[in-house]
C-alpha positions, 0 to 999 in steps of 0.5 A: 583334631577332627576335620569337618568337610562340607560339600554343597551341590545342586540337589534340586530334585531332592530339595523339591521332594523334601518340600512337597513331602513336608506339605503332605506332612501338613508342615506348611512353614517350610519354604526352602531346603539346601542339602550338603554332604558332610565328611569327617576326618578323625585327624588333620592331614594338613591344608594341602592334603585336604584340598587335594581330597576335596578337588579329586574325590569329594566335590565336582568343581562344576556342580559342587562347592566344598569347605572345611573347618577344624573341629566337628562342631565348628559349622554354621548353626541355626542361630548363625543362618538367618531363619534357617534351621539345621538337621544333620543325619548319620548312620547309627554305630554298627551300620556299614558306612560304605562311603567312608570306607571308600573315602579312606581307600581313595586317600590311600590312593592319593598318597595321603595319610589315612585315618578314620572317617565318618559321613553325614547329610546336612539339611538347612531348612528355611521358614517358620518351623517349630522344634516339633516341626523339625523333629517330625520332618526328621523322623518322618522324612529325613531320617530312618531311625532303624539305621540312622540318627539325627541331630537338630544342629551339628551332629557329632561323628562317631569313630572307632565303632565298637560294641560292648558285648561279652565274648562269653558263650551263654548256656540257655536253660531249656530242658526244664521249660514248660510250653509257655516258657518255650514260646516266650523264649522263641519270641524273646530271642527272635527265633521264629520257631513254633512250639513243636519245633521248640519241643523237638529242640528240648527233646534233643537236649534232654537226650544229650543231658545238656542245655544248648549254647546260644550259638547252637540255639541260634543255629537251629533257629536259622536252619529251621526258619521259614526263609531257609527251609520253607516249612509251609511248602513242606508241611502236611496240609488237611485241605477242605474246599467249600462251595459258596455256601460253606458246604465241603465239596472236596477233601485232600491230604497233602503231603507238602505243596512243594513235593506234591504240586510244584516239584511234581509239575516240574518233574512231569515235564522235565525237559533235557534243557532244564539242568537244575531245579530246587537243589541250589542257589538258582535254577539252571537251564541250557542256553546254547551248546556252550553256556547255561543260564541261571535265574534267581528271584527272591523277595526282600519285603520285611527289610524294605518295610523298615528301611526301603533303600537298604532293603531293596539295595540288599535285595538286588545284592542277595539275588546277585549273590545267588547267581554267583553262588552257582558260578555264574556271571550276573548279566541282568536284573528284574524287579516287581514292586507292590506299594501302598497308594502313594497319596495315602493320608499321612495321618492314617498311616498305622503306627510303626509304618512308613508312608507308602510314598517314602517306601516307594522312593527308597525301594526304587532308589536302592534297586537302582543304586545297587544295579547301577553301581555293579554295572548290571542292566535292570531290563524288566519289571512291574509296579502295582499300587494297592492299599493291601500293601500299606503295612508290608510292600512286596519287593521281588528282586531277580537276576539272571546269570551266564556260566559255561556248561559244567563249570559249577562244582557242588561236592566238597571233599574231606580236608578241603578248607572253608574259605570266606571271601568278601565282606566282613561281619558286623551286627547289621545282619542279625536274624535275617532268616528268622526276621524274614520269617516273622510277622511285621508289627508296630514295634518291628523296627525297634526289635529287629533293626539289626536285620536291616543292612546297607548294600555294598556293590563295590565289594560285590563287584570285586567278589564277582570278578574273583569267583569268575576267575577262580571258577575258570581255574577250578580253584574250588570244589563247592561254593555257596553264599552267606545268606540270611544266616551268615556263616551258619547257613553257608557252612551248615549247608555246604557241610551238611554231609561231611561235617565241618570244624570252624574257628570263629576268630579267624573271621574278619569283623567290621569292629570288635566286640561281637559275641560267637553267636553274632559272628556265626549268624550275622549275614554280610551281603557281599560274602561267599564261602568256598570249599578250597583244596589246600593246594589251590589256596595260594593261587586263590589268595593271589587272585583275591589280592588282584581284585582287593577282596578279603580272604579268610580260612575258617576251618576245614571239612572233616568227614565226621558228620558234625558241625563243630564251631570253636572260638579261641579253640573252645567249642561253642557249638557241637551239633550232628548234621542229621539233627541240624538238617533233618530234625525239624518236625513236619508241620501239620496245618489246616486249610480251607478255601470257600468259593466266592458267591456268584454275582448275578448283576452286571456292572453299570455302563459308565455314563461318560465313556471318555471320562471313564477311559481317561480315569482308567489311563490315569490309574497308578497301576495303568499309567506309565512307569517311565519315571521309575524305569529311567532311573535304571540303566538298561543298556550297560553290558551291551546285551539288551536287544528289547528295552523296557520302553519301546515305540516311536517315542521310546515311552511305551512299555515293552512286553518283555526284555530280550537279551543277547549275552556277550560272547555269544555272537557266533549264533543268533540265539537270545533269551527273553525275560518276562513277568506276570502278576495279577493279585487282585484276581486272587481276591476272587479265586487264587487259582485263577490268579496263578493261571493269569500270572503264568499266562501273562508271563508266557504271552509276554515272552512269546510276544518278543520272539521266545520259543514256547517250547523252551520257557522256564517258569519261576514262581514266587509266592508272597502270602499272609499267615499260613497258620490261618486256615483261610489264608493257607486254603488260598495258597493251596488253591493257587 
């Protein structure tokens, strides 16, 4: 019989947030809110065991109170609670329930019999509320239906999550399709490929005299996605620069923005202390004679727009994973966040878009949850509010790591094993690469909800410790992360020269029923892939057992230059590596930038300078961000010298962070972490915006003691649709 455990606590801040947000939704009848955490046990372990579980794991005796009943439905209903309605919220099937998994582990450590566990949250809402009010509260405030579902009353736990998908591999008839049908295929399968790319795939299979499997087609879409291959930055661009009257004043034929400007600028100044750029999961520079620093920043905009907590949570997890992917130990985080106005009218929010306040709260909580649990300080960042971010927030997540000089191997050898370590595969990571390359629309949450994940920092912590130990013992010859394309991106990139042979049935799954292409393509946030010499596998497995990290051998590197993927011994994908990585056609794009008309009028002088100054200081982009900063731990690891807040009262923003990595106290070197951003200037001139951002980051670093001759700049671009000439023209100008 199912056991239902209810834990009430003092969720004062959360309850107040529910009340205030309900009023913003024009639901005036809500008077009070009480929140409880729910835990469901699929079996009854006995009264004594349940009491121990509540006392040792589930309830703090000072601030919380636990009770339990046998039977999932045997909870106080709305009819039994006077003037109180009940809404219960749980994760959808297939979404990782990290809390439930850790509870099972805790039961085992307490010596209790284990069983399946599910979790949920209970909201008891008092006041004059109609069913319509309750549903609106649930849908707009209490539940994110992308990853959760709700019930007006007791919810039914879902144990033994399984999928009903077939293990059969689908052949996708592509050779006879016309242009419109190719475009439709790309859209319906969420491939995010344009017509030229679909035709390149079609031509390849016409030459091969067969149609692709779904595994092959999805692999090509992932490898050729904007997220993975940066098609816009590699495109050939016909750029026309115009004056304010629309007259062409300059014409350029640009063979790739990355090659022509970004990489060329780096190569022009390439200093001796720059050890790696553009070729790995993160850039690497020298710190001292013994250690290097690795730095990586990525955006997690689309996932954060759909599920703010999970999107930001996995955004931090992703860059931490990238740092681990260059054999470094993460030591600090940064984040730059851009949201819509927090007071934006609820009735004016576009269909399919979450309110900016809900997005901001979720993103801030997601970043703090992951970094704090992983034991990483969040030492630096920025927050901007503007109506331009209403439909799609910008969530820049960054991480810096430390690694011994020369400790990052990058060359797998023939017959090395392909070994996966860390998180299991599920459906909650599908189409991450193609989803992040697509345009957000009103129905994105419905069509791509499986691309959103919930992070698992506890698993990533174990992976981090395992990789550091394996690195020091030289147990692997190459490493990469399972990024937005899962095994497809990790194994495909690592084996791009040698070729690989993979058996998918060796991959551990979160639940049964996944198809071969889903196993191959689904991202797992806390998972790495290693190239391991056969003789060193036993030692790696010993270390993995020590850190409680799952290890699986997927296959080996062949030296034949082919990607061969099998399921139960049957070949489900067979692609030459040269076509997979070099077969994508170069895009040809048009770009136009028109100079803004100069204004001859001076801005008006304010009548009341005092009132103007107060209004300026109260503007969300100028006002203190202490409320956000204080939610992050910036002291953990003990290396933070200049913190995010400074001054006599420790409430003024610092120019930049200053960190001294542990283990480097033999000298007085430290490093700074600074940011610069000025999007509003880009409305007038994107070039000036870029110069301003670089200048701001540079000055902030120098202000806390950085050597101006040893500053490395990492630039991230978040842009609109690059197929529109004016949008692309602004990017070229930048």
